[in-house]
C-alpha positions as CSV (number, residue, x, y, z in Angstrom):
1,M,0.2,-0.1,0.2
2,T,1.5,3.4,-0.8
3,S,1.0,6.7,0.9
4,T,-0.1,9.4,-1.6
5,V,1.2,13.0,-0.5
6,P,-1.2,15.4,-0.2
7,A,-1.6,18.1,-2.8
8,P,-0.3,21.4,-2.2
9,R,-3.3,23.9,-1.7
10,I,-1.0,27.1,-3.0
11,P,-0.8,27.4,-6.5
12,E,3.2,26.8,-7.4
13,A,3.1,30.7,-9.2
14,V,2.5,31.9,-5.9
15,H,4.4,29.5,-4.1
16,R,7.7,30.5,-6.0
17,R,7.2,33.8,-4.8
18,R,6.2,33.6,-1.4
19,W,9.4,34.7,0.5
20,A,9.2,37.6,-1.6
21,I,5.4,38.5,-1.1
22,L,6.1,38.0,2.7
23,G,8.9,41.0,2.5
24,V,6.1,43.1,0.6
25,L,3.8,42.5,3.4
26,M,6.3,43.4,6.2
27,L,7.0,46.6,4.3
28,S,3.4,47.5,4.3
29,L,3.3,46.3,8.3
30,L,6.2,48.2,8.6
31,I,4.9,51.4,8.2
32,V,2.0,50.9,10.1
33,V,3.9,49.9,13.2
34,L,6.6,52.5,12.2
35,D,4.0,55.5,13.0
36,N,3.4,54.7,16.3
37,S,7.4,54.2,17.3
38,I,8.7,57.3,15.5
39,L,5.9,59.0,17.4
40,N,6.9,57.8,20.8
41,V,10.1,59.5,20.5
42,A,8.3,63.2,19.2
43,I,6.2,62.9,22.3
44,K,8.5,65.5,24.1
45,T,8.4,68.1,20.6
46,I,5.3,68.0,20.2
47,A,4.5,68.8,23.6
48,T,6.8,71.7,23.2
49,P,5.5,75.2,22.9
50,A,5.0,76.4,19.3
51,P,7.0,76.9,17.2
52,T,9.3,73.7,18.1
53,G,6.2,72.4,18.6
54,L,2.2,72.3,19.3
55,G,2.4,73.0,22.8
56,A,0.2,69.6,23.2
57,S,-0.6,69.0,26.9
58,Q,-0.3,65.2,28.3
59,S,-3.6,64.4,27.5
60,E,-3.7,65.7,24.5
61,I,-0.7,63.4,23.6
62,E,-2.4,60.4,25.2
63,W,-5.3,61.3,22.1
64,A,-2.9,62.0,19.1
65,I,-1.7,58.2,20.2
66,N,-5.1,56.7,21.0
67,A,-7.0,58.3,18.2
68,Y,-4.8,56.1,16.1
69,T,-5.0,53.0,18.2
70,L,-8.6,53.0,19.0
71,V,-10.0,53.8,15.2
72,F,-7.7,50.8,14.2
73,A,-8.9,48.9,16.8
74,G,-12.6,49.5,16.3
75,L,-12.4,48.9,12.6
76,L,-10.5,45.8,12.6
77,F,-13.1,43.2,12.6
78,T,-14.9,45.2,9.8
79,S,-11.7,45.5,7.8
80,G,-11.0,41.7,8.2
81,L,-14.6,40.7,6.8
82,V,-14.4,43.4,4.0
83,G,-11.0,41.9,2.5
84,D,-12.5,38.4,3.2
85,R,-15.1,39.9,1.0
86,V,-13.7,42.1,-1.7
87,G,-10.1,40.4,-2.1
88,R,-7.3,40.9,0.3
89,K,-4.9,42.7,-2.1
90,K,-7.7,45.3,-3.0
91,V,-8.0,46.4,0.7
92,L,-4.2,46.4,1.0
93,L,-3.9,49.1,-1.8
94,G,-6.5,50.9,-0.6
95,G,-5.6,51.1,3.0
96,I,-2.3,51.9,2.4
97,A,-3.1,55.0,0.4
98,V,-5.7,56.0,2.6
99,F,-2.6,55.8,5.5
100,G,-0.2,58.0,2.9
101,I,-2.9,60.5,2.6
102,G,-3.3,61.0,6.3
103,S,0.2,60.8,6.9
104,A,1.3,63.9,4.7
105,L,-2.1,66.1,6.6
106,A,-0.8,65.0,9.6
107,A,2.7,66.3,9.1
108,E,1.0,69.5,8.3
109,S,-1.2,70.0,11.4
110,G,-1.6,73.8,12.9
111,S,-2.9,72.3,16.2
112,P,-3.3,69.4,18.8
113,G,-6.8,69.0,17.6
114,Q,-6.0,68.7,14.1
115,L,-3.3,66.5,14.6
116,I,-5.7,64.1,16.5
117,A,-8.2,64.2,14.0
118,F,-5.8,63.3,11.0
119,R,-4.2,60.5,13.3
120,A,-7.4,59.1,12.8
121,L,-7.7,59.3,9.3
122,M,-4.4,57.4,9.2
123,A,-5.8,54.7,11.5
124,L,-8.5,54.2,9.0
125,G,-6.1,53.4,6.8
126,A,-4.0,51.2,8.8
127,A,-6.7,49.4,10.1
128,F,-7.5,47.6,6.4
129,V,-3.5,46.8,6.1
130,M,-2.8,44.7,9.3
131,P,-5.7,42.3,8.8
132,A,-4.6,41.8,5.4
133,T,-0.9,41.3,5.7
134,L,-1.5,38.2,8.1
135,A,-4.5,36.9,5.9
136,V,-2.5,36.9,2.8
137,L,0.6,35.4,4.5
138,M,-1.8,32.4,5.7
139,N,-2.9,32.0,2.1
140,V,0.4,32.0,0.3
141,F,2.2,29.7,2.9
142,E,1.3,25.9,3.5
143,R,0.3,25.2,6.9
144,D,3.9,23.6,8.0
145,E,5.8,26.8,6.8
146,Q,3.1,29.4,8.7
147,P,4.8,29.1,11.9
148,K,8.5,30.4,10.6
149,A,6.8,32.8,8.5
150,I,4.6,34.3,11.2
151,G,7.7,34.2,13.2
152,I,9.7,36.5,10.4
153,W,6.5,38.7,10.4
154,A,6.3,39.3,14.1
155,G,10.4,40.3,13.6
156,G,9.3,42.8,11.3
157,V,7.6,44.3,14.2
158,G,10.8,44.5,16.4
159,L,12.7,45.7,13.1
160,A,9.6,48.9,13.2
161,I,10.4,49.5,16.6
162,A,13.9,49.4,16.2
163,I,13.9,51.7,13.1
164,G,11.2,54.0,14.2
165,P,12.9,55.6,17.2
166,I,16.1,56.2,15.4
167,T,14.6,57.6,12.5
168,G,12.3,59.8,14.3
169,G,15.3,61.2,16.4
170,A,17.3,61.7,13.1
171,L,14.2,63.5,11.6
172,L,13.8,65.6,14.8
173,D,17.6,66.7,14.7
174,H,17.5,68.3,11.3
175,F,13.7,69.3,10.5
176,W,10.6,70.2,11.8
177,W,8.2,67.7,14.4
178,G,5.7,67.2,11.4
179,S,8.5,65.2,9.5
180,V,8.1,62.1,11.4
181,F,4.8,61.8,9.5
182,F,5.9,62.6,6.5
183,V,8.4,60.1,6.1
184,N,5.8,57.6,5.7
185,V,4.9,59.1,2.1
186,P,7.8,57.7,0.2
187,I,7.5,54.3,1.8
188,V,3.9,54.4,1.0
189,I,4.3,55.0,-2.6
190,I,7.4,52.0,-2.6
191,A,4.7,49.8,-1.2
192,L,2.1,50.0,-3.8
193,V,4.2,49.8,-6.4
194,L,5.3,46.3,-5.1
195,M,2.3,45.1,-4.2
196,L,0.6,45.7,-7.5
197,W,3.3,43.5,-8.8
198,L,3.6,40.9,-6.5
199,V,1.0,40.4,-4.2
200,P,-2.1,37.7,-5.2
201,D,-5.6,38.4,-4.6
202,S,-7.5,36.2,-2.3
203,R,-10.7,35.9,-0.7
204,D,-13.4,33.8,1.7
205,P,-15.3,31.7,-0.8
206,R,-18.0,32.3,2.2
207,P,-17.5,36.0,3.4
208,G,-19.4,37.1,6.7
209,R,-21.9,40.0,6.5
210,L,-20.8,43.3,7.4
211,D,-21.8,44.3,10.8
212,P,-21.9,48.3,11.1
213,V,-23.9,48.2,14.5
214,G,-21.3,46.4,16.2
215,V,-18.7,48.5,14.8
216,V,-20.2,51.8,16.0
217,L,-21.1,50.1,19.7
218,S,-17.2,49.0,19.9
219,V,-16.0,52.3,19.0
220,V,-17.9,54.4,21.1
221,G,-17.7,52.3,23.9
222,L,-13.8,51.9,23.8
223,V,-14.1,56.0,23.4
224,L,-16.0,56.5,25.8
225,L,-14.1,54.2,28.2
226,V,-10.6,55.8,27.3
227,Y,-11.9,59.1,27.8
228,G,-12.9,58.7,31.0
229,I,-9.4,57.1,32.3
230,I,-7.5,60.1,30.7
231,K,-9.3,62.6,32.3
232,G,-9.3,61.2,35.7
233,G,-5.7,61.2,35.1
234,E,-5.6,64.6,34.0
235,L,-7.7,65.8,36.9
236,A,-5.6,63.5,39.2
237,D,-9.6,62.9,40.1
238,F,-11.3,59.6,39.3
239,T,-14.2,60.3,41.4
240,D,-15.6,63.3,39.4
241,A,-19.2,63.3,38.0
242,K,-17.7,63.5,34.3
243,V,-14.7,61.0,35.0
244,L,-17.5,58.4,36.4
245,A,-20.5,58.9,34.0
246,S,-17.8,58.7,31.2
247,I,-16.4,55.1,32.4
248,V,-19.7,53.9,33.5
249,A,-21.3,54.7,29.9
250,G,-18.3,53.3,28.3
251,L,-18.5,50.1,29.9
252,A,-22.2,49.9,29.2
253,V,-21.7,50.4,25.6
254,L,-19.4,47.6,25.6
255,V,-21.4,45.2,27.2
256,A,-24.3,46.1,25.0
257,F,-21.4,45.3,22.1
258,V,-21.3,41.7,23.6
259,V,-24.9,41.4,24.0
260,F,-25.2,42.3,20.4
261,E,-22.7,40.2,18.7
262,K,-23.7,37.1,20.9
263,R,-27.6,37.3,19.4
264,S,-26.1,38.4,15.8
265,D,-26.3,36.0,13.3
266,H,-23.3,37.7,11.5
267,P,-21.4,39.2,14.4
268,S,-17.9,41.0,13.6
269,L,-17.0,39.6,17.0
270,D,-17.8,36.1,17.0
271,V,-17.6,35.8,20.9
272,T,-17.8,31.7,20.5
273,Y,-14.0,31.6,19.7
274,F,-13.6,32.6,23.1
275,K,-15.5,29.7,24.8
276,N,-11.9,28.2,24.0
277,K,-9.8,28.9,26.8
278,V,-6.5,28.4,24.9
279,F,-7.6,31.2,22.2
280,S,-8.8,33.3,25.1
281,A,-6.0,33.2,27.1
282,A,-3.3,33.7,23.9
283,M,-5.7,36.8,23.4
284,G,-5.1,38.0,26.6
285,A,-1.4,37.4,26.5
286,I,-1.1,39.7,23.4
287,A,-3.1,42.4,24.9
288,L,-0.9,42.1,28.2
289,V,2.2,42.5,26.0
290,F,1.3,45.7,24.4
291,F,-0.4,47.2,27.6
292,A,3.1,47.3,29.0
293,L,4.9,48.1,25.8
294,M,2.9,51.1,25.1
295,G,3.2,52.4,28.9
296,V,6.7,52.0,29.1
297,T,7.4,53.9,25.8
298,F,5.0,56.6,26.9
299,F,7.1,57.3,30.2
300,G,10.4,56.0,28.8
301,V,10.5,59.0,26.6
302,F,10.0,61.4,29.3
303,Y,12.6,60.0,31.6
304,T,15.2,59.5,28.8
305,Q,14.7,62.9,27.3
306,S,13.1,65.4,30.2
307,V,14.8,64.1,33.2
308,R,18.1,62.6,31.6
309,G,18.7,65.1,28.9
310,Y,19.0,63.0,26.2
311,T,18.0,64.3,22.1
312,P,15.4,62.8,20.1
313,L,18.0,60.8,18.5
314,Q,19.9,60.0,21.7
315,S,16.9,58.5,23.1
316,G,15.8,56.4,20.1
317,L,18.9,54.9,19.9
318,L,18.8,54.2,23.9
319,M,15.6,51.9,22.9
320,L,17.5,50.2,20.2
321,P,18.4,47.3,22.3
322,L,14.5,46.4,23.0
323,A,14.2,46.2,19.0
324,V,17.2,44.4,18.5
325,A,15.8,41.5,21.3
326,Q,12.8,41.4,19.1
327,M,14.5,40.7,15.5
328,I,16.8,38.5,17.6
329,F,14.4,36.2,19.2
330,A,11.0,36.4,17.4
331,P,11.7,34.3,14.5
332,R,13.5,31.9,17.0
333,A,10.9,31.7,19.4
334,R,9.1,28.7,17.6
335,L,12.3,26.7,18.7
336,L,11.4,27.0,22.7
337,V,7.8,26.3,22.0
338,E,8.9,23.2,20.1
339,R,11.2,22.3,23.0
340,F,9.2,23.5,26.0
341,G,5.6,24.2,24.7
342,N,3.3,27.4,24.2
343,K,2.5,27.2,28.5
344,A,6.4,27.5,29.5
345,T,7.5,29.9,26.6
346,T,4.6,32.4,26.9
347,T,4.1,32.3,30.8
348,A,8.2,32.9,31.3
349,G,8.2,35.7,28.8
350,L,5.6,37.4,30.8
351,L,7.5,36.7,33.6
352,L,10.6,38.4,32.4
353,V,8.5,41.5,31.3
354,A,7.3,42.0,34.8
355,T,10.9,41.6,36.4
356,T,11.7,44.3,33.9
357,L,9.1,46.9,34.7
358,A,9.8,46.1,38.4
359,A,13.6,47.5,37.4
360,F,12.0,50.5,36.2
361,A,10.9,50.8,39.7
362,T,14.4,51.5,41.0
363,F,15.3,53.9,38.4
364,E,16.7,57.5,39.3
365,A,18.1,60.5,37.6
366,D,21.5,59.0,38.0
367,T,20.9,55.5,37.3
368,P,24.3,54.4,35.0
369,I,22.6,54.2,31.7
370,W,23.6,50.9,30.9
371,L,21.7,49.5,33.4
372,L,18.5,51.0,31.3
373,E,20.1,49.2,28.0
374,V,20.2,45.7,29.6
375,V,16.4,46.1,31.0
376,F,15.4,47.1,27.5
377,F,16.8,44.0,26.0
378,L,15.3,42.1,28.5
379,M,11.9,43.2,27.7
380,G,12.4,42.8,24.2
381,T,13.5,39.4,24.7
382,G,10.4,38.5,26.9
383,M,8.0,40.2,24.4
384,A,9.5,38.0,21.8
385,H,8.6,34.9,23.3
386,I,5.1,35.9,23.7
387,M,4.2,37.7,20.6
388,T,5.5,34.6,18.2
389,P,3.7,31.6,20.1
390,T,0.4,33.7,20.9
391,S,0.2,34.6,17.3
392,V,0.6,31.3,15.7
393,V,-2.1,29.7,18.5
394,I,-4.2,32.4,17.5
395,M,-3.9,32.1,13.3
396,Q,-4.0,28.4,13.6
397,A,-7.0,28.0,15.9
398,L,-9.2,29.3,13.1
399,P,-9.6,27.7,9.8
400,R,-7.7,28.8,6.8
401,E,-10.5,31.0,5.0
402,K,-11.1,32.5,8.4
403,A,-7.6,34.1,8.1
404,G,-9.0,37.6,8.1
405,S,-11.4,37.4,11.2
406,A,-8.2,35.5,13.2
407,S,-5.9,38.5,12.3
408,A,-8.4,41.3,12.9
409,L,-9.3,39.5,16.6
410,S,-5.1,39.3,17.1
411,N,-4.3,43.2,16.4
412,T,-7.5,44.2,17.7
413,F,-6.3,42.4,21.1
414,R,-3.0,44.2,20.3
415,Q,-4.6,47.8,19.9
416,V,-7.0,47.7,22.6
417,G,-4.3,46.4,24.9
418,G,-1.8,49.4,23.9
419,A,-4.8,52.2,24.2
420,F,-5.3,50.8,27.6
421,G,-1.7,51.1,28.5
422,I,-1.4,54.6,27.5
423,A,-4.7,55.5,29.1
424,V,-4.3,53.5,32.2
425,L,-0.4,54.1,32.7
426,G,-0.6,57.6,31.3
427,S,-3.5,58.6,33.8
428,V,-1.4,56.9,36.9
429,L,1.8,58.8,35.8
430,A,-0.2,62.0,35.3
431,T,-2.1,61.6,38.8
432,A,1.0,60.6,40.8
433,Y,3.1,63.4,38.8
434,R,0.2,65.8,39.8
435,N,0.3,64.9,43.3
436,G,3.7,64.8,43.8
437,I,4.4,68.8,42.5
438,E,1.3,70.4,43.2
439,G,2.7,71.2,46.9
440,K,6.2,72.7,45.0
441,L,4.0,75.3,42.7
442,G,2.9,77.9,45.2
443,L,5.5,80.3,44.5
444,L,4.3,80.3,41.0
445,P,1.6,83.1,39.5
446,P,-2.3,81.4,39.9
447,G,-2.8,81.3,36.5
448,L,0.2,78.9,35.6
449,R,-0.4,76.8,38.8
450,E,-2.8,74.6,37.2
451,R,-0.9,74.4,33.9
452,A,2.4,73.8,35.8
453,G,1.0,70.3,37.2
454,G,-0.4,68.6,34.0
455,S,3.4,66.7,33.5
456,I,6.9,67.6,33.6
457,E,6.7,69.2,30.4
458,A,4.7,71.4,31.3
459,T,6.6,71.9,34.4
460,L,9.8,72.7,32.6
461,G,7.6,74.8,30.2
462,V,7.0,77.1,33.1
463,V,10.2,76.9,34.2
464,E,11.7,78.1,30.8
465,K,9.6,81.1,30.5
466,L,10.1,82.3,34.1
467,G,13.9,82.2,33.4
468,P,16.6,82.1,36.3
469,K,13.3,82.5,38.9
470,G,11.8,79.0,37.7
471,Q,14.9,77.0,38.2
472,A,14.5,76.0,41.7
473,L,11.4,74.1,40.5
474,V,13.3,71.5,37.8
475,T,14.8,69.5,40.8
476,P,11.2,69.0,42.6
477,A,9.5,68.2,38.8
478,N,12.1,65.6,38.3
479,N,11.8,64.0,41.6
480,A,8.0,64.2,41.2
481,F,8.0,62.3,37.6
482,L,10.7,59.8,39.1
483,H,8.2,58.9,42.1
484,A,5.2,59.1,39.3
485,M,7.3,56.4,36.9
486,H,8.1,54.4,39.9
487,V,4.4,53.7,40.8
488,T,3.1,53.8,37.0
489,A,5.9,50.4,36.4
490,L,4.6,49.0,39.4
491,C,1.3,49.2,38.1
492,G,2.5,47.8,34.7
493,M,4.4,45.1,36.5
494,G,1.2,43.6,38.2
495,V,-0.8,43.6,35.0
496,A,2.5,41.3,33.5
497,L,2.1,39.4,36.4
498,V,-1.6,38.5,36.1
499,G,-0.9,37.7,32.6
500,A,1.7,35.2,33.6
501,V,-0.8,33.5,35.7
502,V,-3.3,33.2,32.9
503,T,-1.5,31.9,30.5
504,A,0.0,29.4,33.1
505,L,-3.0,28.2,33.7
506,F,-4.8,27.8,30.4
507,L,-2.1,27.8,27.2
508,P,-1.2,24.0,26.2
509,G,2.2,22.6,27.4
510,K,4.2,20.5,25.4
511,P,2.1,17.8,23.7
512,P,3.5,14.0,23.6
513,A,5.6,13.2,20.8
514,G,3.6,12.9,17.6
515,Q,0.3,14.4,19.0
516,H,1.2,17.8,18.0
517,D,-0.6,17.4,14.8
518,S,-4.0,16.0,16.5
519,E,-3.7,18.6,19.4
520,E,-3.6,21.3,16.6
521,A,-6.8,19.7,14.9
522,Q,-8.6,19.7,18.0
523,L,-8.2,23.4,18.2
524,V,-9.5,23.9,15.1
525,V,-12.3,22.3,15.7
526,A,-12.9,23.8,19.0
527,A,-12.5,27.5,17.8
528,D,-14.8,26.9,14.8
């Protein structure tokens, strides 16, 4: 009896150029991730008064970041379905074009409000790019090569994180603040040309129906909830009536969203997927990684630039070890998964991230800078060993033709985790800073006290205006920020530890030899 080799599911012409296609997909991924990593080093510059920056407050900076992440997250469900329905290549091309237009407009913003609006437009385009990259990947690689391809894809995130801060810092050293957005435009043009040439189109033979009600409910709920959290941090008072009303309303709308999706016959978020504990734990781990990453980069930029006095370029270079670690370990994390299993690899990664966050709680104004570099490298190592295994679990938990939906879910949880990292940790930082500096602002004119207490950058801006009279506030401002950073880092550590407990309890361990394929098949059945 002779065994027959199963026929390949990928056309030979596509199979031959699959690695070139992966390269193009990573280029499109690069610009989407690059945008946020570039913005991270520009935060302080944008907060600086005109003409250097826009004079944005800390809450406006948080919204400039979260306008992108919330629109992005809210539209990912629908964009995945649109790609499944009309073709992923068309969606990729359209999304990248809109992203490029939004980037050009953001570069010319005249106020924080305009920047927030154009960042939302960029997110509209990015939301149609991100899911399509993974969906195309799943349709040009055979199943046995998918983990390797996803590992390289995840490594592209590390590459973008590396290039972003350095590129942003170099641009800010030589050009105006808007150059950090305008740099996207030539990359967009190159990506469009290569996609037209190389990327094949694909679609779901049985696409789902669109769910506009679900999209509106999810976006409104997330925006209300995040607004309440950011406003509470801005006021340093989470008992304020407006803050409580916004948070409660946001939670109520999100509950209504879940109920609506559960009853809908064409939900944008199929909540039945989350009955699978493995799938849910993997999603939670990804969200928590981005919660920590976005929160750390937010306060890390103020620590390196405002407290330590580094330039934007130097600050970008200081973050390089985090990105290098991700580039090194993301493609190799699957080797640890094969040896030790998803549970051990992912839980160890989260414990390492928690340890690095605890290290931030010990940093002072004169801490040797090499210690920061070691911590960033270890944090990147931990993140790489979470992102790759969880991405593989999520993508393989659903049938190939639902790749767009799986990608949308994965990226939604990344973005929502990042948005909440900025909102929650940013609000903890703002509250702790205001409480620490308020008692030192008594010598300022009454009109300046409220403004100076908003953030360390606001305090230092007032100091600069006052000249020699304000120099006495520099040390108290640094001390108040360091205390606020310590509190914020410990909060982030607590979140990472919760994630480690969840993955230790619910992710699968190492399967017995020869049972990997059958376990994978069971996972698909359980999630379908």
